N, C-alpha and C positions, 0 to 999 in steps of 0.2 A: 504493500500501500505506500503510495507516495502521500507523506502527511506534511502539515504545518500547524502552528498555532497562530491564532490571528484573534483580532476584534473587528467585528463586521460594521461598517459604517451604516449609522441610522438611517433609516427609510428616507424621510424626509431630506436629509442631507444628501442621499443619493440621486433623487429627484432634482436637486437644486445644481448638480453636477452633469445632469442629462446636456445642457446648451455646450459645455466644453468638450464633452465626450464627441457629443455629435460633430463639433468643429474639426476636432483632431480626425475623425474618421474620413473627411474628404481629402485627407494627404495620402498620396500614393506612397506606398512601402510603410503606412504607419496603423498599426493595430490598436484602437481604442479596448480598454477593457469596458467589457459589458457591465451596465450599471447595476446590476444585482450582484455582480462578483467584485464590488469595489471593497476593498479591505484593509486594515494594517498589520501586516504580518510582526508577530512578537519574534518566531524563529520557525525556519525552514528546517524541517527534518530529512526530508528526503525520503527514498524508499526505506521503508521500515516491515520486518518480518510481522504477520499478525500475530504472531505468540510475544511479541514486545509491547501492543497495544494497551494492556492492561496495565503494564508495569509503568509505562508513559502515563498513563489516566491516573493511576494512583499518585504520583509525585506532582502532577497538577493540581490534584483535588486537595492538596496540601496547602497552596498557596491561599494567604489569608488578607485580602487588601479590601478597603472600602470602596464603595463606588464612588466614582469620580468624573469630572466634567473634563471634555477635551472639545478642540475646536480645528477648524481649519485655518491655516495659514496662508503661505503664499506657494507659489507653483514653483518646481526646481526640475533639474535635468540630473539624470547620471549618465557618464561618469561627470560629465561639465556642459555647459551651453553650446560650447563650439562642438564637440563630438556626442552630441544627446544620443543617448540608445534608449532611454527610459525618460517620459515625463510624468512628473507626480506631484501630488499637493502635500504640502507640510501640514503635520497636525503637533498641535501642543497643548499639553495638560500637564499640570504636577507630578501626578501620579503614573504617567504613562511609562516613563523611562524607569520607575521604580517596579512595576508589574513586568516590563520587559526583562530587568534584571532579575526578579524572581523565577520568572520562567526559565530563563537561562542556566540560573543556579539550580534550579531542579533538574534541568535535562543533563547539565554536567554531571550530576551524582550517577547518572545511569548512563554516562559515556557519549552524548551527544555534544559536541562542540559547535560554537557559533561558526557559521560560514563569513560573517562579515560584522561590522559594528552596527549596532542598532541605531539607525536613523529612522524618526518617528515619520511615516510619511503613508499614504496611499498611491498607488501606482494608477494612472490614469491611461497611459499608452505605453507600446512597446514600439520602436521605430526599428523595423526589421530591414529595410533600405531607406539610407538617407534621401529624403526628397529632395528635387533640386531648389525648390523653394523653403528649406529648411529656415531660415531666418525669417521669413513671414509666419512660418509657424511658431517660431519662439515668440514673436512681437505679438501675434493673435493671443496665443495661450496665456502670455504675461499681461495682458490688458484684462483679463477676467479678475473679477472681485468675488471672493468667497467668503460667504457667512455661512457659517453651518457650526452650530454648538451642539453637544448631545451630553447626556449623562452615560457613562459607560457601567453597566450594570452586570456584564458577564464576557467570558473569552471563551473561544473554542479550540478544541483540537479537531482541525478539518482533512478531509481527503481529496485529494485534486487527481481527476482522471482526464487526462492529456486526449483529446480528439484533434482530427484535422480542422473544426470549426473553431477550436477553442478549448480551454479547461472546464471540467465541469467540476463545481464544488459541492460536497456536501458535509454536513456537521457529523463527526463519530461521537465527540460529548461536549457537552456545554457546560460551562463552572460559572456559578453565580460568585459574583463579587458579595463580600460582607465585611463586617468590619472584625477587627482582631478580639 
């Protein structure tokens, strides 16, 4: 099973992202994320044998953090503006980094290492082939004003099934946030 740990973006906030996702879809070589798939990855685990899923779930169920607010911030690009391969929107919230840190700490205990540093974001699009009008794309998405704030009340262990039309995500386990 291909697994990752994430926070789903609030449904109302997803609706507010539709215009930018639609705009990104117009560019050749750019694959916008389906609105229902927009999420914040806390840690990607990769291919995991089914026999380890319960161990992972047990570790994640030990995380105790109270619900917290997050909000969308600015747009950004990985690895950078001039060589953009991913378009994303930043997310900030006082406890978001703490939750990611706790998830990663629990996963280290059972042998999973972070593949990269946690940068709070939700991917909006992947640039498969650099469009000739990349600068126009960058200017266009940087003009979008994001307003989206929501209360994070849960995080999830999710499965990703890769298909020719794009990934299909499903929830394996859902962990409610509660005070310590």
